PAMAR-879333 format. One record per residue (C-alpha): residue in three letters; chain; y, z, x; residue number from 1. Coordinates in Angstrom, 2 decimals. Layout:
# PAMAR-879333
<site "Ala", "A", <Y, Z, X>, NUM>
...
# end
This chain:
# PAMAR-879333
<site "Met", "A", <-0.36, -0.14, -0.01>, 1>
<site "Ile", "A", <3.64, -0.81, 1.21>, 2>
<site "Ala", "A", <6.41, 0.88, 0.50>, 3>
<site "Lys", "A", <10.02, -0.37, 0.21>, 4>
<site "Ile", "A", <12.87, 2.36, -0.02>, 5>
<site "Gly", "A", <16.58, 1.22, -0.67>, 6>
<site "His", "A", <19.69, 3.56, -1.14>, 7>
<site "Gly", "A", <22.72, 2.32, -2.60>, 8>
<site "Ser", "A", <25.34, 3.86, -4.68>, 9>
<site "Arg", "A", <24.89, 1.74, -8.17>, 10>
<site "Ile", "A", <22.19, 3.54, -10.16>, 11>
<site "Tyr", "A", <22.95, 1.48, -13.39>, 12>
<site "Gly", "A", <22.99, -1.61, -11.36>, 13>
<site "Ala", "A", <19.30, -0.55, -10.37>, 14>
<site "Leu", "A", <18.61, 0.20, -14.07>, 15>
<site "Val", "A", <20.17, -3.04, -15.53>, 16>
<site "Tyr", "A", <18.18, -5.34, -13.02>, 17>
<site "Asn", "A", <14.82, -3.51, -14.20>, 18>
<site "His", "A", <15.28, -3.44, -17.54>, 19>
<site "Ser", "A", <16.36, -7.39, -17.95>, 20>
<site "Lys", "A", <13.22, -8.06, -16.52>, 21>
<site "Val", "A", <11.52, -5.77, -19.20>, 22>
<site "Leu", "A", <13.57, -7.58, -22.03>, 23>
<site "Asp", "A", <12.14, -10.86, -20.67>, 24>
<site "Asn", "A", <8.77, -9.48, -20.93>, 25>
<site "Arg", "A", <8.34, -9.84, -16.93>, 26>
<site "Ala", "A", <7.79, -5.74, -16.66>, 27>
<site "Glu", "A", <7.38, -3.05, -18.50>, 28>
<site "Ile", "A", <8.48, 0.98, -18.61>, 29>
<site "Leu", "A", <5.47, 2.70, -17.67>, 30>
<site "His", "A", <6.79, 6.34, -17.26>, 31>
<site "Leu", "A", <9.83, 8.87, -17.51>, 32>
<site "His", "A", <9.63, 11.66, -15.31>, 33>
<site "Asn", "A", <12.04, 14.74, -16.08>, 34>
<site "Met", "A", <13.99, 11.71, -18.11>, 35>
<site "Leu", "A", <15.47, 12.22, -22.12>, 36>
<site "Glu", "A", <13.10, 9.91, -24.11>, 37>
<site "Thr", "A", <13.87, 8.52, -27.20>, 38>
<site "Pro", "A", <11.59, 9.13, -30.83>, 39>
<site "Asp", "A", <10.82, 5.29, -30.64>, 40>
<site "Gly", "A", <10.43, 4.98, -27.51>, 41>
<site "Lys", "A", <12.77, 1.98, -26.93>, 42>
<site "Tyr", "A", <15.13, 2.37, -24.13>, 43>
<site "Ser", "A", <18.06, 0.56, -22.76>, 44>
<site "Ala", "A", <19.99, 0.93, -19.47>, 45>
<site "Ala", "A", <22.44, 3.26, -21.06>, 46>
<site "Gln", "A", <20.30, 5.24, -22.34>, 47>
<site "Leu", "A", <18.06, 5.60, -19.39>, 48>
<site "Phe", "A", <21.06, 5.98, -17.29>, 49>
<site "Ser", "A", <22.33, 9.31, -19.49>, 50>
<site "Ser", "A", <19.50, 11.05, -17.74>, 51>
<site "Phe", "A", <21.00, 10.80, -14.40>, 52>
<site "Leu", "A", <24.40, 12.14, -15.35>, 53>
<site "Pro", "A", <23.79, 15.56, -14.88>, 54>
<site "His", "A", <23.28, 15.08, -11.27>, 55>
<site "Leu", "A", <26.02, 12.63, -10.28>, 56>
<site "Ala", "A", <28.40, 15.15, -12.13>, 57>
<site "Ala", "A", <27.61, 17.37, -9.77>, 58>
<site "Asn", "A", <27.65, 15.51, -7.04>, 59>
<site "Arg", "A", <30.90, 15.97, -4.53>, 60>
<site "Lys", "A", <30.16, 14.05, -1.49>, 61>
<site "Thr", "A", <27.24, 12.05, -1.26>, 62>
<site "Glu", "A", <28.13, 8.31, -1.55>, 63>
<site "Lys", "A", <24.76, 6.31, -2.05>, 64>
<site "Thr", "A", <23.20, 8.54, -4.83>, 65>
<site "Ala", "A", <20.93, 5.52, -5.65>, 66>
<site "Val", "A", <16.97, 5.67, -4.72>, 67>
<site "His", "A", <15.01, 2.52, -5.61>, 68>
<site "Ile", "A", <11.42, 2.05, -4.38>, 69>
<site "Ser", "A", <9.34, -0.27, -4.91>, 70>
<site "Leu", "A", <5.20, 0.59, -4.21>, 71>
<site "Asn", "A", <3.17, -2.38, -3.43>, 72>
<site "Pro", "A", <-0.63, -2.03, -3.37>, 73>
<site "Asp", "A", <-2.33, -4.47, -1.92>, 74>
<site "Pro", "A", <-3.09, -7.61, -4.41>, 75>
<site "Gly", "A", <-7.04, -7.10, -4.33>, 76>
<site "Asp", "A", <-6.73, -3.74, -5.46>, 77>
<site "Lys", "A", <-6.99, -3.48, -9.15>, 78>
<site "Val", "A", <-4.52, -0.62, -10.18>, 79>
<site "Thr", "A", <-4.84, 0.56, -14.01>, 80>
<site "Asp", "A", <-1.39, 1.95, -15.50>, 81>
<site "Glu", "A", <-2.91, 5.52, -15.53>, 82>
<site "Glu", "A", <-3.62, 4.99, -12.05>, 83>
<site "Phe", "A", <0.08, 3.40, -11.51>, 84>
<site "Ile", "A", <1.29, 6.82, -13.09>, 85>
<site "Arg", "A", <-0.12, 9.14, -10.87>, 86>
<site "Ile", "A", <0.41, 7.06, -7.38>, 87>
<site "Ala", "A", <4.20, 7.02, -8.10>, 88>
<site "Asp", "A", <4.01, 10.86, -8.84>, 89>
<site "Glu", "A", <2.20, 11.47, -6.10>, 90>
<site "Tyr", "A", <4.53, 9.71, -3.60>, 91>
<site "Met", "A", <7.45, 10.65, -5.38>, 92>
<site "Leu", "A", <6.60, 14.41, -4.71>, 93>
<site "Lys", "A", <5.23, 13.69, -1.22>, 94>
<site "Met", "A", <8.70, 12.59, -0.68>, 95>
<site "Gly", "A", <11.30, 15.37, -1.70>, 96>
<site "Tyr", "A", <11.89, 13.70, -5.26>, 97>
<site "Gly", "A", <9.20, 15.40, -7.17>, 98>
<site "Asn", "A", <11.64, 17.21, -9.43>, 99>
<site "Gln", "A", <14.23, 14.63, -9.65>, 100>
<site "Pro", "A", <14.77, 12.02, -12.68>, 101>
<site "Tyr", "A", <12.85, 8.75, -12.42>, 102>
<site "Val", "A", <11.56, 6.23, -13.90>, 103>
<site "Val", "A", <8.95, 3.83, -13.42>, 104>
<site "Phe", "A", <8.95, 0.08, -14.25>, 105>
<site "Lys", "A", <5.57, -1.84, -13.38>, 106>
<site "His", "A", <6.74, -5.64, -12.62>, 107>
<site "Asn", "A", <4.41, -8.25, -13.22>, 108>
<site "Asp", "A", <6.21, -11.55, -13.06>, 109>
<site "Ile", "A", <4.99, -12.34, -9.32>, 110>
<site "Glu", "A", <0.96, -12.48, -8.89>, 111>
<site "Arg", "A", <1.28, -8.93, -6.70>, 112>
<site "Thr", "A", <1.81, -6.24, -9.46>, 113>
<site "His", "A", <3.75, -3.47, -8.77>, 114>
<site "Ile", "A", <5.83, -0.68, -9.77>, 115>
<site "His", "A", <9.44, 0.08, -9.14>, 116>
<site "Val", "A", <10.95, 3.67, -9.81>, 117>
<site "Val", "A", <14.90, 4.52, -9.99>, 118>
<site "Ser", "A", <15.81, 7.67, -9.08>, 119>
<site "Thr", "A", <18.73, 9.45, -7.46>, 120>
<site "Ser", "A", <18.97, 11.24, -4.20>, 121>
<site "Val", "A", <20.85, 14.61, -5.54>, 122>
<site "Asp", "A", <19.46, 17.32, -7.16>, 123>
<site "Lys", "A", <20.63, 18.84, -10.00>, 124>
<site "Asn", "A", <22.94, 21.13, -8.35>, 125>
<site "Gly", "A", <24.92, 18.37, -6.50>, 126>
<site "Val", "A", <22.90, 18.51, -3.16>, 127>
<site "Lys", "A", <21.53, 15.91, -1.18>, 128>
<site "Ile", "A", <17.89, 15.62, -0.98>, 129>
<site "Pro", "A", <17.17, 15.46, 2.85>, 130>
<site "Asp", "A", <15.81, 12.23, 3.81>, 131>
<site "Ala", "A", <15.22, 12.36, 7.60>, 132>
<site "Phe", "A", <12.42, 10.71, 9.30>, 133>
<site "Glu", "A", <12.39, 8.97, 5.83>, 134>
<site "Lys", "A", <10.11, 5.45, 6.93>, 135>
<site "Lys", "A", <7.71, 7.90, 9.01>, 136>
<site "Arg", "A", <7.39, 10.30, 6.10>, 137>
<site "Ser", "A", <6.75, 7.24, 3.69>, 138>
<site "Met", "A", <4.15, 5.82, 5.90>, 139>
<site "Gln", "A", <1.88, 8.82, 5.83>, 140>
<site "Ala", "A", <2.41, 9.46, 2.31>, 141>
<site "Cys", "A", <1.18, 5.83, 1.63>, 142>
<site "Arg", "A", <-1.83, 5.87, 3.88>, 143>
<site "Glu", "A", <-2.36, 9.27, 2.32>, 144>
<site "Ile", "A", <-2.32, 7.93, -1.22>, 145>
<site "Glu", "A", <-4.59, 4.75, -0.08>, 146>
<site "Lys", "A", <-7.51, 7.46, 0.90>, 147>
<site "Lys", "A", <-6.81, 9.45, -2.54>, 148>
<site "Phe", "A", <-7.13, 6.39, -4.38>, 149>
<site "Asn", "A", <-9.22, 4.01, -2.75>, 150>
<site "Leu", "A", <-6.90, 1.27, -2.18>, 151>
<site "Ile", "A", <-7.10, -1.40, 0.70>, 152>
<site "Pro", "A", <-5.04, 0.32, 3.68>, 153>
<site "Ala", "A", <-2.16, -2.26, 4.63>, 154>
<site "Asn", "A", <-2.69, -2.08, 8.57>, 155>
<site "Glu", "A", <-6.35, -4.27, 7.60>, 156>
<site "Lys", "A", <-3.73, -6.80, 5.80>, 157>
<site "Leu", "A", <-1.68, -7.83, 8.54>, 158>
<site "Glu", "A", <-3.46, -11.22, 9.26>, 159>
<site "Leu", "A", <-0.32, -13.62, 8.24>, 160>
<site "His", "A", <-2.18, -16.84, 7.51>, 161>
<site "Glu", "A", <-4.15, -14.72, 5.02>, 162>
<site "Asn", "A", <-0.66, -13.33, 3.24>, 163>
<site "Leu", "A", <2.72, -15.21, 3.62>, 164>
<site "Gly", "A", <2.68, -15.92, 7.03>, 165>
<site "Phe", "A", <3.25, -19.13, 8.89>, 166>
<site "Ser", "A", <2.86, -21.91, 6.71>, 167>
<site "Pro", "A", <4.76, -24.23, 4.59>, 168>
<site "Val", "A", <6.13, -23.09, 1.21>, 169>
<site "Asp", "A", <3.77, -24.21, -1.28>, 170>
<site "Tyr", "A", <6.23, -24.32, -4.58>, 171>
<site "Thr", "A", <3.09, -24.72, -6.69>, 172>
<site "Lys", "A", <1.77, -21.51, -5.88>, 173>
<site "Gly", "A", <4.76, -19.52, -7.35>, 174>
<site "Asn", "A", <6.50, -16.42, -5.38>, 175>
<site "Ile", "A", <8.25, -18.77, -3.39>, 176>
<site "Lys", "A", <11.16, -16.23, -2.51>, 177>
<site "Gly", "A", <8.43, -14.37, -0.71>, 178>
<site "Gln", "A", <6.92, -17.38, 1.35>, 179>
<site "Ile", "A", <10.63, -18.56, 2.41>, 180>
<site "Ala", "A", <10.95, -14.70, 3.39>, 181>
<site "Ala", "A", <8.23, -14.88, 5.48>, 182>
<site "Val", "A", <9.76, -17.93, 7.52>, 183>
<site "Val", "A", <13.54, -17.38, 7.50>, 184>
<site "Arg", "A", <13.15, -13.71, 8.55>, 185>
<site "Tyr", "A", <10.76, -14.09, 11.85>, 186>
<site "Leu", "A", <11.12, -17.90, 12.86>, 187>
<site "Pro", "A", <14.14, -17.55, 15.14>, 188>
<site "Lys", "A", <12.98, -14.93, 17.23>, 189>
<site "Tyr", "A", <10.68, -17.76, 18.48>, 190>
<site "Tyr", "A", <12.72, -20.79, 18.93>, 191>
<site "Asn", "A", <16.26, -21.40, 20.08>, 192>
<site "Tyr", "A", <18.63, -23.88, 18.04>, 193>
<site "Tyr", "A", <22.23, -24.65, 18.69>, 194>
<site "Ser", "A", <23.33, -25.97, 15.31>, 195>
<site "Leu", "A", <22.90, -25.80, 11.87>, 196>
<site "Gly", "A", <21.62, -29.05, 11.70>, 197>
<site "Gly", "A", <18.89, -27.95, 14.51>, 198>
<site "Tyr", "A", <17.99, -24.64, 12.14>, 199>
<site "Asn", "A", <17.26, -27.06, 9.06>, 200>
<site "Ala", "A", <15.55, -29.26, 10.81>, 201>
<site "Leu", "A", <12.97, -26.72, 12.02>, 202>
<site "Leu", "A", <12.86, -25.30, 8.24>, 203>
<site "Ser", "A", <11.67, -28.63, 6.89>, 204>
<site "Leu", "A", <8.57, -28.50, 9.11>, 205>
<site "Phe", "A", <8.09, -25.33, 6.57>, 206>
<site "Asn", "A", <9.24, -27.14, 3.81>, 207>
<site "Ile", "A", <12.46, -25.22, 3.70>, 208>
<site "Ser", "A", <15.89, -26.64, 3.52>, 209>
<site "Val", "A", <19.41, -24.18, 4.66>, 210>
<site "Glu", "A", <22.82, -25.67, 3.30>, 211>
<site "His", "A", <26.31, -23.30, 4.42>, 212>
<site "Ile", "A", <28.44, -23.30, 1.59>, 213>
<site "Lys", "A", <32.11, -22.27, 0.72>, 214>
<site "Lys", "A", <33.65, -21.28, -2.28>, 215>
<site "Asp", "A", <36.68, -19.65, -3.73>, 216>
<site "Tyr", "A", <36.75, -16.54, -5.07>, 217>
<site "Gln", "A", <39.87, -14.59, -6.72>, 218>
<site "Gly", "A", <41.88, -16.77, -3.58>, 219>
<site "Glu", "A", <39.42, -15.21, -1.03>, 220>
<site "Met", "A", <37.05, -17.93, 0.67>, 221>
<site "Lys", "A", <33.90, -16.87, 1.16>, 222>
<site "Glu", "A", <30.90, -18.88, 2.49>, 223>
<site "Gly", "A", <27.19, -18.02, 3.13>, 224>
<site "Leu", "A", <24.04, -19.62, 3.16>, 225>
<site "Leu", "A", <21.65, -21.04, 0.25>, 226>
<site "Tyr", "A", <18.30, -21.92, 1.07>, 227>
<site "Phe", "A", <15.69, -24.25, -0.91>, 228>
<site "Ala", "A", <11.97, -25.17, -1.38>, 229>
<site "Leu", "A", <10.99, -28.56, -0.72>, 230>
<site "Asp", "A", <8.45, -30.87, -1.76>, 231>
<site "Lys", "A", <6.45, -33.41, 0.75>, 232>
<site "Asn", "A", <8.61, -35.72, 0.43>, 233>
<site "Gly", "A", <12.10, -33.61, 1.01>, 234>
<site "Asn", "A", <13.21, -33.02, -2.64>, 235>
<site "Lys", "A", <14.45, -29.67, -3.67>, 236>
<site "Val", "A", <12.02, -28.06, -5.78>, 237>
<site "Ser", "A", <13.48, -24.52, -6.53>, 238>
<site "Asn", "A", <16.73, -22.78, -7.31>, 239>
<site "Pro", "A", <18.82, -21.65, -4.61>, 240>
<site "Phe", "A", <18.23, -17.97, -2.67>, 241>
<site "Lys", "A", <21.20, -16.59, -0.89>, 242>
<site "Gly", "A", <20.53, -16.09, 2.54>, 243>
<site "Ser", "A", <21.73, -12.04, 2.00>, 244>
<site "Leu", "A", <18.01, -11.73, 0.15>, 245>
<site "Phe", "A", <15.95, -12.28, 3.06>, 246>
<site "Gly", "A", <17.97, -9.37, 5.19>, 247>
<site "Lys", "A", <20.86, -9.68, 8.11>, 248>
<site "Gln", "A", <18.42, -12.54, 10.67>, 249>
<site "Ala", "A", <18.83, -15.26, 7.53>, 250>
<site "Gly", "A", <22.46, -15.05, 6.97>, 251>
<site "Leu", "A", <25.36, -17.48, 8.13>, 252>
<site "Asp", "A", <26.45, -14.50, 10.83>, 253>
<site "Ala", "A", <23.38, -14.37, 12.24>, 254>
<site "Val", "A", <22.54, -18.51, 12.35>, 255>
<site "Lys", "A", <26.14, -18.54, 14.02>, 256>
<site "Thr", "A", <25.30, -16.05, 16.48>, 257>
<site "Asn", "A", <21.88, -17.27, 17.48>, 258>
<site "Cys", "A", <23.32, -20.98, 17.72>, 259>
<site "Lys", "A", <26.08, -19.59, 20.04>, 260>
<site "Thr", "A", <24.02, -17.57, 22.41>, 261>
<site "Asn", "A", <21.28, -20.36, 22.61>, 262>
<site "Arg", "A", <23.53, -22.88, 24.00>, 263>
<site "Asn", "A", <23.22, -22.17, 27.88>, 264>
<site "Val", "A", <20.03, -24.21, 28.14>, 265>
<site "Pro", "A", <18.48, -24.49, 31.62>, 266>
<site "Ala", "A", <18.81, -28.30, 32.80>, 267>
<site "Glu", "A", <15.17, -28.13, 34.02>, 268>
<site "Ile", "A", <14.09, -27.20, 30.44>, 269>
<site "Lys", "A", <15.96, -30.12, 28.73>, 270>
<site "Glu", "A", <14.41, -32.41, 31.53>, 271>
<site "Lys", "A", <11.20, -31.96, 30.52>, 272>
<site "Thr", "A", <11.80, -32.55, 26.83>, 273>
<site "Ala", "A", <13.25, -35.90, 27.60>, 274>
<site "Gln", "A", <11.12, -36.82, 29.90>, 275>
<site "Val", "A", <8.03, -36.84, 27.51>, 276>
<site "Ile", "A", <11.07, -38.72, 24.91>, 277>
<site "Thr", "A", <11.84, -41.26, 27.44>, 278>
<site "Glu", "A", <7.64, -41.98, 28.03>, 279>
<site "Ala", "A", <7.48, -42.08, 24.27>, 280>
<site "Ile", "A", <10.41, -44.85, 23.95>, 281>
<site "Arg", "A", <8.63, -46.51, 26.55>, 282>
<site "Ile", "A", <5.58, -47.43, 25.53>, 283>
<site "Thr", "A", <5.55, -47.41, 21.66>, 284>
<site "Ala", "A", <6.43, -50.38, 19.60>, 285>
<site "Asn", "A", <7.72, -48.58, 16.41>, 286>
<site "Glu", "A", <9.16, -45.44, 14.60>, 287>
<site "Lys", "A", <5.66, -44.69, 13.40>, 288>
<site "Gln", "A", <3.99, -44.95, 16.71>, 289>
<site "Phe", "A", <6.90, -43.03, 18.50>, 290>
<site "Arg", "A", <6.67, -39.96, 16.29>, 291>
<site "Asp", "A", <2.91, -39.73, 16.81>, 292>
<site "Tyr", "A", <3.07, -39.94, 20.60>, 293>
<site "Leu", "A", <5.46, -37.01, 20.24>, 294>
<site "Thr", "A", <3.58, -34.95, 17.82>, 295>
<site "Glu", "A", <0.37, -35.52, 20.05>, 296>
<site "His", "A", <2.54, -34.05, 22.91>, 297>
<site "Gly", "A", <3.88, -31.21, 21.61>, 298>
<site "Ile", "A", <7.45, -32.28, 19.92>, 299>
<site "Asn", "A", <8.02, -32.59, 16.05>, 300>
<site "Thr", "A", <10.51, -35.56, 14.89>, 301>
<site "Val", "A", <12.78, -34.84, 12.54>, 302>
<site "Ile", "A", <14.63, -38.23, 11.11>, 303>
<site "Arg", "A", <17.60, -38.39, 8.39>, 304>
<site "Arg", "A", <18.64, -40.95, 6.92>, 305>
<site "Asn", "A", <21.51, -42.14, 4.04>, 306>
<site "Glu", "A", <21.37, -44.03, 1.30>, 307>
<site "Glu", "A", <21.26, -47.71, 3.37>, 308>
<site "Asn", "A", <18.28, -46.24, 4.99>, 309>
<site "Arg", "A", <20.08, -46.21, 8.22>, 310>
<site "Leu", "A", <19.39, -43.76, 10.70>, 311>
<site "Tyr", "A", <22.18, -41.43, 11.10>, 312>
<site "Gly", "A", <20.31, -38.37, 12.63>, 313>
<site "Ile", "A", <17.14, -37.42, 14.77>, 314>
<site "Thr", "A", <15.97, -34.09, 15.98>, 315>
<site "Phe", "A", <13.55, -32.91, 18.36>, 316>
<site "Ile", "A", <11.35, -29.70, 17.98>, 317>
<site "Asp", "A", <9.60, -28.99, 21.51>, 318>
<site "His", "A", <6.71, -26.40, 20.79>, 319>
<site "Asn", "A", <6.01, -26.22, 24.26>, 320>
<site "Thr", "A", <9.74, -24.79, 25.07>, 321>
<site "Arg", "A", <10.43, -23.71, 21.76>, 322>
<site "His", "A", <13.71, -25.39, 21.61>, 323>
<site "Val", "A", <15.45, -27.64, 19.19>, 324>
<site "Tyr", "A", <17.69, -30.62, 19.96>, 325>
<site "Asn", "A", <19.66, -32.89, 18.14>, 326>
<site "Gly", "A", <18.97, -36.08, 20.23>, 327>
<site "Ser", "A", <22.64, -36.42, 21.69>, 328>
<site "His", "A", <22.08, -32.88, 22.78>, 329>
<site "Leu", "A", <19.52, -34.18, 25.55>, 330>
<site "Gly", "A", <21.85, -37.04, 26.32>, 331>
<site "Lys", "A", <23.45, -40.09, 25.12>, 332>
<site "Gln", "A", <20.72, -42.39, 25.32>, 333>
<site "Phe", "A", <18.90, -40.13, 22.99>, 334>
<site "Ser", "A", <21.83, -40.49, 19.95>, 335>
<site "Ala", "A", <20.75, -41.32, 16.41>, 336>
<site "Asn", "A", <22.75, -44.69, 17.09>, 337>
<site "Gln", "A", <20.21, -45.72, 19.93>, 338>
<site "Phe", "A", <17.33, -44.87, 17.83>, 339>
<site "His", "A", <18.70, -46.47, 14.80>, 340>
<site "Glu", "A", <18.73, -50.01, 17.02>, 341>
<site "Leu", "A", <15.21, -49.21, 18.73>, 342>
<site "Phe", "A", <13.71, -48.71, 15.47>, 343>
<site "Ser", "A", <15.57, -51.41, 13.72>, 344>
<site "Asn", "A", <14.33, -54.20, 16.65>, 345>
<site "Gly", "A", <11.51, -56.27, 15.02>, 346>
<site "Lys", "A", <11.29, -58.06, 18.68>, 347>
<site "Arg", "A", <9.90, -54.22, 19.93>, 348>
<site "Gln", "A", <6.21, -55.07, 18.91>, 349>
<site "Glu", "A", <5.62, -57.92, 21.27>, 350>
<site "Met", "A", <7.89, -56.33, 24.35>, 351>
<site "Val", "A", <5.71, -53.24, 24.46>, 352>
<site "Lys", "A", <2.11, -54.72, 23.41>, 353>
<site "Ala", "A", <1.00, -55.48, 27.18>, 354>
<site "Glu", "A", <1.99, -51.96, 28.31>, 355>
<site "Gln", "A", <0.45, -50.36, 25.39>, 356>
<site "Gly", "A", <-3.15, -51.88, 25.27>, 357>
<site "Asn", "A", <-5.31, -48.98, 23.67>, 358>
<site "Phe", "A", <-3.81, -45.98, 25.00>, 359>
<site "Leu", "A", <-2.21, -44.47, 21.82>, 360>
<site "Asn", "A", <-4.44, -43.38, 19.08>, 361>
<site "Ile", "A", <-2.60, -43.83, 16.13>, 362>
<site "Lys", "A", <-3.16, -41.65, 13.00>, 363>
<site "Lys", "A", <-2.82, -42.42, 9.39>, 364>
<site "Glu", "A", <0.30, -42.85, 7.77>, 365>
<site "Lys", "A", <1.53, -39.22, 7.20>, 366>
<site "Thr", "A", <2.61, -38.79, 3.28>, 367>
<site "Ser", "A", <5.99, -36.69, 4.40>, 368>
<site "Thr", "A", <8.89, -38.71, 5.13>, 369>
<site "Val", "A", <11.11, -35.67, 6.33>, 370>
<site "Ala", "A", <9.37, -34.11, 9.56>, 371>
<site "Asp", "A", <5.39, -34.56, 10.90>, 372>
<site "Glu", "A", <2.82, -32.22, 9.91>, 373>
<site "Leu", "A", <3.26, -28.56, 11.00>, 374>
<site "His", "A", <1.97, -28.73, 14.95>, 375>
<site "Pro", "A", <-1.08, -26.94, 15.79>, 376>
<site "Leu", "A", <1.14, -25.33, 18.44>, 377>
<site "Phe", "A", <2.96, -23.11, 15.55>, 378>
<site "Ser", "A", <-0.96, -20.89, 15.73>, 379>
<site "Phe", "A", <0.28, -18.70, 18.31>, 380>
<site "Met", "A", <2.69, -17.07, 15.46>, 381>
<site "Leu", "A", <-0.91, -16.11, 13.73>, 382>
<site "Asp", "A", <-2.41, -14.75, 16.83>, 383>
<site "Ser", "A", <-3.35, -10.86, 15.85>, 384>
<site "Ala", "A", <-2.25, -10.28, 19.30>, 385>
<site "Asn", "A", <1.51, -10.78, 18.68>, 386>
<site "Leu", "A", <1.27, -8.32, 15.36>, 387>
<site "Ser", "A", <2.07, -4.50, 15.18>, 388>
<site "Ser", "A", <-1.24, -2.29, 14.54>, 389>
<site "Asp", "A", <0.42, -0.29, 11.55>, 390>
<site "Trp", "A", <1.84, -2.17, 8.20>, 391>
<site "Gly", "A", <5.16, -1.92, 9.91>, 392>
<site "Leu", "A", <5.40, -5.82, 10.59>, 393>
<site "Leu", "A", <4.65, -7.08, 7.04>, 394>
<site "Asn", "A", <6.94, -4.47, 5.75>, 395>
<site "Ser", "A", <9.84, -6.15, 8.49>, 396>
<site "Leu", "A", <8.73, -9.64, 7.27>, 397>
<site "Leu", "A", <8.53, -9.20, 3.68>, 398>
<site "Leu", "A", <10.00, -6.19, 2.32>, 399>
<site "Glu", "A", <12.67, -5.62, 4.39>, 400>
<site "Asn", "A", <14.79, -2.11, 4.25>, 401>
<site "Ile", "A", <18.38, -2.86, 3.36>, 402>
<site "Ala", "A", <20.89, -0.64, 1.92>, 403>
<site "Glu", "A", <21.19, -1.99, -1.36>, 404>
<site "Asp", "A", <18.95, -4.64, -3.57>, 405>
<site "Pro", "A", <20.77, -7.71, -2.88>, 406>
<site "Glu", "A", <19.11, -9.07, -6.23>, 407>
<site "Glu", "A", <20.81, -6.26, -8.49>, 408>
<site "Gln", "A", <23.98, -6.68, -6.46>, 409>
<site "Ile", "A", <23.97, -10.32, -7.72>, 410>
<site "Phe", "A", <22.62, -9.57, -11.31>, 411>
<site "Glu", "A", <25.31, -6.62, -11.68>, 412>
<site "Phe", "A", <28.31, -9.48, -10.19>, 413>
<site "Asn", "A", <27.10, -11.75, -13.10>, 414>
<site "Met", "A", <27.29, -9.36, -15.72>, 415>
<site "Lys", "A", <30.73, -8.33, -14.83>, 416>
<site "Lys", "A", <32.02, -12.30, -15.12>, 417>
<site "Lys", "A", <30.39, -12.41, -18.14>, 418>
<site "Lys", "A", <31.95, -9.39, -19.46>, 419>
<site "Lys", "A", <35.17, -10.55, -17.81>, 420>
<site "Arg", "A", <34.90, -13.96, -19.61>, 421>
<site "Lys", "A", <34.13, -12.76, -22.88>, 422>
<site "Gly", "A", <37.45, -10.11, -22.51>, 423>
<site "Gln", "A", <39.57, -13.68, -21.52>, 424>
<site "His", "A", <38.38, -15.69, -24.38>, 425>
<site "Lys", "A", <39.00, -12.60, -27.19>, 426>
<site "Lys", "A", <43.20, -12.39, -25.56>, 427>
# end
């Protein structure tokens, strides 16, 4: 079982977020502990919030009074509603929240059924409940609960290729957000890119696209990143996901920092990639052969074309050195214009025929028009030797602790916008 603990200042926002899923039949209220109950068993976010008011009124110092916890058993565990309630009570007791008011929501909107617990970090006297060594205590609580309820231990499920690890996003399998998160939260630790275009090319190998957006909000220019899932033909097949949903490392500031710090590439490293590409240009007759040759030598090629089918961008992803280059970064002879001319030259087939012979083992045409197949060298990311022995890595990949749940913030922000529009309409 994996636990995620979020601390924030908006208990009402957490309740509205969870209750909205109840209204959409994607969740249900499973359990109330030390909460005010209604005669008919029906609840609103406001009614649930009323149980926390005495604690919040008594508080004078604590800013982050909201506690939002998700408890996630392994998908292979078959947990009944009664067991979920007992697990929630056991966990809250072990974490020091046993006497607090809290509500347990069971989410069933993804394949992995799990529960969310919303509570407050201040007791009835307004005193903050200690959270020292919270992560360590949470891990210990999870291990004990796993044994007591005979759950699959989290540290036995850290093999990423059996979970949401480094494999291309498949939108048909659902949980697109989780699939994208498993890539964007970890990939920059392995690869060096120098521009947003290079980052986008790298992500395209995983059927992911990223866009830089700017928007005026109340006179202030806001900007950030939006992530999308792609199909095998490079078409967007999902709603946009804000970079903030995946943690700071997937946001605009982190991407800009990576681009800046990665720019100073030793000449000998760039030369290794340039030599392979130069040889590919010399002995291949067309674009397909060129790309196949590079793939055989550990380099993926991502080509961008406009509506007139003109090649206007080319990026090389060298898995041998783990660097991502736009063509012009390697030299003028590798620019997009040069390759457009090269691949458009019908006479080239005859020019290289004598040299080529039987040297190339050409593969069957690939279905993807965005990038080549995911290169086998990505398998180093699946090596169990790179994984932590405890459950912390999976937590950092898929359930990273953040100050406040971004989904709740977005939901609350949208609710405020709706209220504001209604008020303007009435005027």
